[in-house]
Structure formats: structure tokens, C-alpha cells
N, C-alpha and C positions, 0 to 999 in steps of 0.2 A: 765769471768763470767760464761760462759758455762762450762768450765773445772772444776770450783769449784762445780758445781752441779753434773757433770758427775762422778767424782771420788768417792764420797760417795755412789752413786747409784751402781757403779760397786763393791765396797767393800761389801756392804750389800747383793747384789745379789749373790756374791760368797759364803757367809756364809749360805745363806738360800737355801740350795740345799737338795734334797731328800736323797742324800748319807750321809750327816751329820746326818740326822734324823734316818736313818736306822742303822748306827753304825757297819756294818759288815766289812767294809774295812776302813782303815784310809783315811781321806780326802786328806791329803797332800802327796799323793803318785801319781806317774805318771801312775800307773796302774789303778787309779780311773779315769774313763772317764769324770766325772763331773769336777774334778780338772784340767785335761788336757784341756778340753773345756774352762774352766774359764781362764786358763793361756793363751791359744790361743786367747781368746776374749780380754784379757787385753793387750797382745802383739800387737794384730791387732789394737786396739784403740790407743795404745802407739805409734805405727809407724805412724798411721794417724795423731796423734797430733804432733809428732816429725816433720813430713814433712809439718806441718801446712796446712793440707788439709781443715779443717774447715775455716781457714782464706782465703785460695785460693777460696774455694767455696763461702764464704761470699764476697770476692772481685769480683768473677765472677758474683754473684747475684747483687752486688752493681753496677758493670759495666753494667750489663743488665738493671737494674733499671734506671741507668743514661741514657742509650740508649733509653729506653722506654720514659723516661721523656723528652729527647731531641726530640723524634718523636712527643710526645704530644704537646710540645711547638711549634714545626714546624707546626703541624696540626692546632694548635690554631692560629698561625700567618697567615697561609694560609686561614683559615676560616675568620679571621678579614679582610684580604686583599680582599677576595671574597665578604664579606659584604660591604666593602668600594666601590668595583667596582659595586656591585649591586645597592647601593645607588646612585652612580654616574650615572649609566645607567637609573635608575628610574628618577633622576632629569633631565637628558637630554631628556628622553622620555616625561616628563611633559612639558619641554621647547618646544620640537618639536610639541607636541600636541597643546600647546598654539599658536605657530606660525601657525600651520595648521588651527586652528580655526580662527585666525585673517585673514589669506589668504582667507579662505572660506567666511568670513563675508565681506571682501573687494571685493571679486569677486561677491558676491550677490549684494552688493551696486553698483558696476560698471555695472552689468547686468541690475539692475533696472534703473540706470541713462541712460544706452544705450537704454533700451526699451522706456523710456520716450522721449529721443531724437529722436528715430526712429519714435515714434508716432507723435511727433511734426513735424518731417521732412515729414512724410506721410500726415499729415494735410496740410502742406504748399504745397506739391506736388499736392494733390487733389484740393486745392484751385486754384493753378496755372493752372491745367488741366481744371477745371471748367471755369476759366476766359478765357482760350484759346478756349474752346468749345463755350462759350458765344460770344467771338469775332468772331469765325468762323460762328456761327449762325447769328450774326448781319451782318457780311460781306455778307454771302449768302443771307440774307434777303434783304440787300441793293442792291445786284446784281440782285436779282429776281425783286425787285421793279423797278430798272433801266431798266431791260429787258422788264418788263411789260409796263413801261412808253414809252420806245423806240418803242415797238411794237404798243402801242396805238397811238403814234405820227405818225408812219408809216402808220397805218390803217387810221388815221384821215386825213393824207396828201393825201393818195390814194383816200379816199372818197371825200375830198375837191376837188381834181383834177377832179374827175368825175363830181361832182356837178358844179364846176366852168366851166369845159369843156362843159357841157350841157347848162349852162345858159349864158356864156359870149361869145361874138363874138371875132374875131381876133382883131378888133380895140379897143375894151374894154380891152382886155388882154394886148395889147401894152401900153395903157394908164396907166394901173395898174402897169406894170413893170416900166415904167418911174417914176411914183409916188413913188414907193418903193425905187428906186435908189436915188431919191432926198431926201427921208426920211432918208436913210442910210447915205448919204453925210452930212446931217445936224446934225445927231447924232454923227458922227465921228469927226466933227470939233467943 
């Protein structure tokens, strides 16, 4: 197709020269530079077409276009693969974020339950310590009352001894001791 358009162009270009218009030298003479250039031009393009240079150039351009197309296809495939990987990573990131949110919520729930349990344990511990303190106070109170009573008894006995010693004679004391022994014997039997 290209050669069909090229040959008529070459032929018309060879006849439309200034030498033809001038008319002083014959055009079809090798001494005419325009004719020699036209012949060289035609021979040059004839050799190029004979050696199929346009076909070779076209083949090289087609080969280059195929290479570029292959690179574009490969780039498109790599882009698609990268998009698939990105989508996979985004999906995994969402899953991990969801798991992290669930873990945080569970940890907060456990912390709340642990705080409530610790508060309940603290309340039980405080109640136990209050009970122990009350028991110690009651024990100390009972001990103090017992000490006061014992002391009062000892004081009363001492006072009674003095009073009895002043008022009772030895014969009266012996009679009272014998009466007390008889009283104890009757209560024991």
C-alpha cells in the first residue's frame, strides 16, 4: 500500500523540476544535476524497497509495539495483583482491628468485674476486721470488767478481814470457820 503511493509521488517529483522549466539543458542527461539527483533518489529508494527495509522497519516497530504491549500487560497484571494484595491487607487489617476492639472490650469488662470483686472482697475484709476489732474490744472489756471485779473482790475481802478482825474474837472466828465448813459439806453432798 505504501509503495503504491510512493512511486507516483517519485515520478511526479522527477518531472516537476526547475531544470525542466528552464529548458537550457536537456533533462535526461547525466550532466543535468537534477536528473542525476533524481536517478540517485530513485535508486536509493529502489534499493531500500528491494532490501525490504520498510518491512524490516515495520517489523521492528511491530516487535517494539508488541514488547511495549507485553510490558503494559505485565504492568497491568502487577497492578491487579498489588490491588488484590492491598485489598487482602485491608481486609486483614479490619479483622485485626475487630479482634483488637473485642479484646479491649473484653479486657474492660474483666477489669470492671475484677474491680467489683475487689470491692466486694474489700467490703468482706473490712467487715471481718470490724468484727475482729469488736471481738477484741468485747474481750478487752470483759477482761477489764473481770479485773475490776477481781480487784473489787480483793479489796472487799481485805476490808472485810480488817472489819472482821476488829470485831470478831478468836472464839467467834473459830465458830464461823466450823459453820462454813459444815455449810460447804452440806452443799457438796
